[in-house]
Biopython code that builds the backbone (N, CA, C, O; Angstrom):
import numpy as np
from Bio.PDB.StructureBuilder import StructureBuilder

atoms = [
    (1, "MET", "N", (86.087, 103.327, 111.844)),
    (1, "MET", "CA", (86.182, 104.098, 111.032)),
    (1, "MET", "C", (86.247, 102.623, 109.383)),
    (1, "MET", "O", (86.500, 101.427, 109.236)),
    (2, "ARG", "N", (85.856, 103.734, 108.608)),
    (2, "ARG", "CA", (86.116, 102.834, 107.865)),
    (2, "ARG", "C", (87.710, 103.736, 106.056)),
    (2, "ARG", "O", (88.019, 104.825, 105.572)),
    (3, "PHE", "N", (88.013, 102.468, 105.918)),
    (3, "PHE", "CA", (89.225, 103.687, 104.996)),
    (3, "PHE", "C", (89.207, 102.626, 103.817)),
    (3, "PHE", "O", (89.020, 101.423, 103.999)),
    (4, "GLU", "N", (89.417, 103.201, 102.630)),
    (4, "GLU", "CA", (89.317, 102.676, 101.371)),
    (4, "GLU", "C", (90.879, 102.000, 101.194)),
    (4, "GLU", "O", (91.616, 102.501, 102.043)),
    (5, "PRO", "N", (91.444, 101.216, 100.518)),
    (5, "PRO", "CA", (92.631, 100.346, 100.127)),
    (5, "PRO", "C", (93.033, 101.303, 98.998)),
    (5, "PRO", "O", (92.414, 101.805, 98.061)),
    (6, "SER", "N", (94.597, 101.388, 99.535)),
    (6, "SER", "CA", (95.552, 102.114, 98.241)),
    (6, "SER", "C", (96.451, 100.439, 97.703)),
    (6, "SER", "O", (96.896, 99.559, 98.439)),
    (7, "PHE", "N", (96.451, 100.508, 96.326)),
    (7, "PHE", "CA", (96.943, 99.329, 96.429)),
    (7, "PHE", "C", (98.760, 99.780, 96.253)),
    (7, "PHE", "O", (99.299, 100.735, 95.695)),
    (8, "ALA", "N", (99.212, 98.822, 96.869)),
    (8, "ALA", "CA", (100.956, 98.908, 96.738)),
    (8, "ALA", "C", (101.368, 98.444, 95.720)),
    (8, "ALA", "O", (100.610, 97.765, 95.027)),
    (9, "ASN", "N", (102.275, 98.604, 95.458)),
    (9, "ASN", "CA", (103.009, 98.015, 94.224)),
    (9, "ASN", "C", (104.160, 97.280, 94.956)),
    (9, "ASN", "O", (105.293, 97.653, 95.261)),
    (10, "VAL", "N", (103.516, 96.146, 95.133)),
    (10, "VAL", "CA", (104.504, 95.270, 95.953)),
    (10, "VAL", "C", (104.626, 93.879, 95.701)),
    (10, "VAL", "O", (103.628, 93.158, 95.690)),
    (11, "ALA", "N", (106.382, 93.215, 95.390)),
    (11, "ALA", "CA", (106.122, 91.970, 94.175)),
    (11, "ALA", "C", (106.492, 90.438, 94.857)),
    (11, "ALA", "O", (106.980, 89.504, 94.221)),
    (12, "THR", "N", (106.062, 90.416, 96.613)),
    (12, "THR", "CA", (106.440, 89.983, 97.097)),
    (12, "THR", "C", (105.894, 88.207, 96.520)),
    (12, "THR", "O", (104.988, 88.009, 95.710)),
    (13, "PRO", "N", (106.631, 87.248, 97.118)),
    (13, "PRO", "CA", (105.696, 85.408, 95.945)),
    (13, "PRO", "C", (104.506, 85.946, 96.815)),
    (13, "PRO", "O", (103.979, 86.705, 96.001)),
    (14, "ALA", "N", (103.853, 86.019, 97.803)),
    (14, "ALA", "CA", (102.859, 85.741, 98.614)),
    (14, "ALA", "C", (101.996, 87.004, 97.731)),
    (14, "ALA", "O", (100.836, 86.650, 97.519)),
    (15, "ARG", "N", (102.124, 87.546, 97.515)),
    (15, "ARG", "CA", (101.154, 88.879, 96.256)),
    (15, "ARG", "C", (100.698, 88.268, 95.058)),
    (15, "ARG", "O", (99.608, 88.377, 94.495)),
    (16, "ARG", "N", (101.365, 87.831, 94.858)),
    (16, "ARG", "CA", (101.545, 87.063, 92.974)),
    (16, "ARG", "C", (100.915, 86.370, 94.069)),
    (16, "ARG", "O", (99.971, 86.934, 94.622)),
    (17, "GLY", "N", (101.082, 85.864, 94.248)),
    (17, "GLY", "CA", (100.379, 84.192, 94.131)),
    (17, "GLY", "C", (98.512, 84.534, 94.526)),
    (17, "GLY", "O", (97.582, 84.043, 93.886)),
    (18, "PHE", "N", (98.380, 85.403, 95.623)),
    (18, "PHE", "CA", (97.158, 85.773, 95.834)),
    (18, "PHE", "C", (96.562, 86.069, 94.574)),
    (18, "PHE", "O", (95.521, 85.547, 94.176)),
    (19, "TRP", "N", (97.271, 86.959, 93.918)),
    (19, "TRP", "CA", (96.481, 87.555, 92.477)),
    (19, "TRP", "C", (95.867, 86.688, 91.521)),
    (19, "TRP", "O", (94.948, 87.031, 90.777)),
    (20, "ARG", "N", (96.599, 85.123, 91.573)),
    (20, "ARG", "CA", (96.669, 84.112, 90.660)),
    (20, "ARG", "C", (95.373, 83.706, 91.102)),
    (20, "ARG", "O", (94.398, 83.682, 90.351)),
    (21, "LEU", "N", (95.335, 83.269, 92.751)),
    (21, "LEU", "CA", (94.021, 82.758, 93.380)),
    (21, "LEU", "C", (92.595, 83.989, 93.073)),
    (21, "LEU", "O", (91.565, 83.577, 92.540)),
    (22, "ALA", "N", (92.681, 84.863, 93.320)),
    (22, "ALA", "CA", (92.460, 85.629, 93.142)),
    (22, "ALA", "C", (91.645, 85.803, 91.834)),
    (22, "ALA", "O", (90.674, 86.558, 91.851)),
    (23, "GLY", "N", (92.036, 85.053, 90.545)),
    (23, "GLY", "CA", (92.165, 85.418, 88.859)),
    (23, "GLY", "C", (92.202, 86.627, 88.345)),
    (23, "GLY", "O", (91.541, 87.052, 87.398)),
    (24, "ASN", "N", (93.531, 87.555, 89.427)),
    (24, "ASN", "CA", (94.028, 88.898, 88.546)),
    (24, "ASN", "C", (93.194, 89.958, 88.940)),
    (24, "ASN", "O", (93.769, 91.015, 89.198)),
    (25, "LYS", "N", (91.854, 89.915, 89.057)),
    (25, "LYS", "CA", (91.038, 90.629, 89.964)),
    (25, "LYS", "C", (91.001, 91.405, 91.439)),
    (25, "LYS", "O", (91.028, 90.952, 92.584)),
    (26, "ARG", "N", (90.916, 92.984, 90.847)),
    (26, "ARG", "CA", (91.273, 93.712, 92.085)),
    (26, "ARG", "C", (89.918, 93.425, 92.900)),
    (26, "ARG", "O", (88.897, 93.396, 92.213)),
    (27, "LYS", "N", (89.789, 93.219, 94.220)),
    (27, "LYS", "CA", (88.953, 93.126, 95.450)),
    (27, "LYS", "C", (88.953, 94.289, 96.258)),
    (27, "LYS", "O", (90.088, 94.573, 96.640)),
    (28, "LYS", "N", (87.908, 95.192, 96.715)),
    (28, "LYS", "CA", (87.940, 95.957, 97.565)),
    (28, "LYS", "C", (87.881, 95.326, 98.869)),
    (28, "LYS", "O", (87.037, 94.459, 99.096)),
    (29, "MET", "N", (89.040, 95.846, 100.073)),
    (29, "MET", "CA", (88.683, 95.280, 101.393)),
    (29, "MET", "C", (87.882, 96.307, 102.360)),
    (29, "MET", "O", (87.919, 97.509, 102.094)),
    (30, "LYS", "N", (87.286, 95.918, 103.282)),
    (30, "LYS", "CA", (87.095, 96.393, 104.579)),
    (30, "LYS", "C", (87.614, 95.938, 105.865)),
    (30, "LYS", "O", (87.575, 94.906, 106.535)),
    (31, "VAL", "N", (88.301, 97.538, 105.980)),
    (31, "VAL", "CA", (88.473, 97.618, 107.383)),
    (31, "VAL", "C", (88.114, 98.327, 108.475)),
    (31, "VAL", "O", (88.191, 99.545, 108.312)),
    (32, "THR", "N", (87.816, 98.029, 109.337)),
    (32, "THR", "CA", (87.429, 98.208, 110.764)),
    (32, "THR", "C", (88.215, 97.964, 111.769)),
    (32, "THR", "O", (88.356, 96.927, 112.417)),
    (33, "LEU", "N", (88.819, 99.179, 111.882)),
    (33, "LEU", "CA", (89.717, 99.902, 113.633)),
    (33, "LEU", "C", (89.207, 100.581, 115.003)),
    (33, "LEU", "O", (88.100, 100.983, 115.363)),
    (34, "GLU", "N", (90.051, 100.556, 115.412)),
    (34, "GLU", "CA", (89.399, 100.922, 117.009)),
    (34, "GLU", "C", (90.154, 102.096, 116.949)),
    (34, "GLU", "O", (91.333, 101.742, 116.967)),
    (35, "ARG", "N", (90.090, 103.096, 116.897)),
    (35, "ARG", "CA", (90.573, 104.595, 116.882)),
    (35, "ARG", "C", (91.848, 104.517, 117.808)),
    (35, "ARG", "O", (93.000, 104.885, 117.578)),
    (36, "ASN", "N", (91.271, 103.901, 118.976)),
    (36, "ASN", "CA", (93.263, 104.830, 119.466)),
    (36, "ASN", "C", (94.056, 102.982, 119.709)),
    (36, "ASN", "O", (94.671, 102.700, 120.738)),
    (37, "HIS", "N", (93.846, 101.956, 118.540)),
    (37, "HIS", "CA", (95.045, 100.994, 118.120)),
    (37, "HIS", "C", (95.464, 101.686, 116.658)),
    (37, "HIS", "O", (96.512, 101.576, 116.022)),
    (38, "LEU", "N", (94.320, 102.394, 116.383)),
    (38, "LEU", "CA", (95.000, 102.888, 115.083)),
    (38, "LEU", "C", (96.128, 104.399, 115.481)),
    (38, "LEU", "O", (97.133, 104.643, 114.813)),
    (39, "LEU", "N", (95.618, 105.349, 116.814)),
    (39, "LEU", "CA", (96.693, 106.484, 116.768)),
    (39, "LEU", "C", (97.834, 105.828, 117.678)),
    (39, "LEU", "O", (99.023, 106.110, 117.536)),
    (40, "LYS", "N", (97.421, 105.055, 118.487)),
    (40, "LYS", "CA", (98.973, 104.031, 118.925)),
    (40, "LYS", "C", (100.310, 104.160, 118.147)),
    (40, "LYS", "O", (101.354, 104.803, 118.257)),
    (41, "SER", "N", (99.548, 102.851, 116.955)),
    (41, "SER", "CA", (100.584, 103.352, 116.043)),
    (41, "SER", "C", (100.872, 103.902, 115.015)),
    (41, "SER", "O", (101.558, 103.601, 114.038)),
    (42, "LEU", "N", (100.104, 105.009, 115.406)),
    (42, "LEU", "CA", (100.778, 106.592, 114.630)),
    (42, "LEU", "C", (101.636, 107.340, 114.579)),
    (42, "LEU", "O", (102.314, 107.917, 113.729)),
    (43, "GLY", "N", (101.466, 107.220, 116.410)),
    (43, "GLY", "CA", (102.327, 107.522, 117.227)),
    (43, "GLY", "C", (103.487, 106.569, 117.717)),
    (43, "GLY", "O", (103.910, 106.455, 118.867)),
    (44, "HIS", "N", (103.856, 105.986, 116.703)),
    (44, "HIS", "CA", (105.189, 104.856, 117.042)),
    (44, "HIS", "C", (105.757, 105.296, 115.610)),
    (44, "HIS", "O", (106.956, 105.526, 115.449)),
    (45, "VAL", "N", (104.832, 105.395, 114.602)),
    (45, "VAL", "CA", (105.310, 105.833, 113.052)),
    (45, "VAL", "C", (105.822, 107.379, 113.301)),
    (45, "VAL", "O", (106.896, 107.635, 112.758)),
    (46, "HIS", "N", (105.388, 108.128, 113.824)),
    (46, "HIS", "CA", (105.745, 109.208, 113.948)),
    (46, "HIS", "C", (106.672, 109.702, 114.442)),
    (46, "HIS", "O", (107.315, 110.567, 113.848)),
    (47, "ARG", "N", (107.058, 109.178, 115.952)),
    (47, "ARG", "CA", (108.489, 109.134, 116.677)),
    (47, "ARG", "C", (109.329, 108.886, 115.882)),
    (47, "ARG", "O", (110.333, 109.594, 115.793)),
    (48, "VAL", "N", (109.098, 107.674, 115.001)),
    (48, "VAL", "CA", (110.408, 107.075, 113.551)),
    (48, "VAL", "C", (110.996, 108.200, 113.316)),
    (48, "VAL", "O", (112.073, 108.747, 113.553)),
    (49, "VAL", "N", (109.762, 108.461, 112.650)),
    (49, "VAL", "CA", (109.991, 109.713, 111.400)),
    (49, "VAL", "C", (111.182, 110.817, 111.785)),
    (49, "VAL", "O", (112.293, 111.024, 111.297)),
    (50, "GLU", "N", (110.093, 111.721, 113.402)),
    (50, "GLU", "CA", (110.455, 112.397, 114.124)),
    (50, "GLU", "C", (112.259, 112.534, 114.241)),
    (50, "GLU", "O", (112.971, 113.531, 114.124)),
    (51, "ARG", "N", (112.564, 111.299, 114.477)),
    (51, "ARG", "CA", (113.951, 110.909, 114.872)),
    (51, "ARG", "C", (115.000, 111.068, 113.833)),
    (51, "ARG", "O", (116.121, 111.573, 113.781)),
    (52, "ARG", "N", (114.192, 110.436, 113.020)),
    (52, "ARG", "CA", (115.165, 110.890, 111.836)),
    (52, "ARG", "C", (114.965, 112.448, 111.054)),
    (52, "ARG", "O", (115.632, 113.119, 110.266)),
    (53, "ASN", "N", (114.179, 112.531, 111.475)),
    (53, "ASN", "CA", (114.407, 114.047, 110.828)),
    (53, "ASN", "C", (115.291, 115.158, 111.598)),
    (53, "ASN", "O", (115.572, 116.214, 111.031)),
    (54, "THR", "N", (115.792, 114.827, 113.148)),
    (54, "THR", "CA", (116.346, 115.990, 113.484)),
    (54, "THR", "C", (117.572, 115.389, 113.534)),
    (54, "THR", "O", (117.809, 114.204, 113.302)),
    (55, "TYR", "N", (118.872, 116.835, 114.054)),
    (55, "TYR", "CA", (120.124, 116.909, 113.916)),
    (55, "TYR", "C", (121.043, 116.914, 114.685)),
    (55, "TYR", "O", (121.070, 117.943, 115.360)),
    (56, "PRO", "N", (121.754, 116.277, 114.873)),
    (56, "PRO", "CA", (122.929, 116.359, 115.705)),
    (56, "PRO", "C", (123.621, 117.740, 116.357)),
    (56, "PRO", "O", (124.632, 117.654, 117.054)),
]
sb = StructureBuilder()
sb.init_structure("model")
sb.init_model(0)
sb.init_chain("A")
sb.init_seg("    ")
for serial, (resi, resn, name, xyz) in enumerate(atoms, 1):
    if name == "N":
        sb.init_residue(resn, " ", resi, " ")
    sb.init_atom(name, np.array(xyz, "f"), 0.0, 1.0, " ", f" {name:<3s}", serial, name[0])
structure = sb.get_structure()
């Protein structure tokens, strides 16, 4: 699987340092994931969101 990255607007010190080292140029990052790892992680996130949306 290939995913195109979306650039988050996160201003952490590590991220600012990265952009300084990269010369303020955006570079594409290729990510390769195994399907079962991705689905397992998405399942965890889905359960958290589902719990927050339930009413007592």
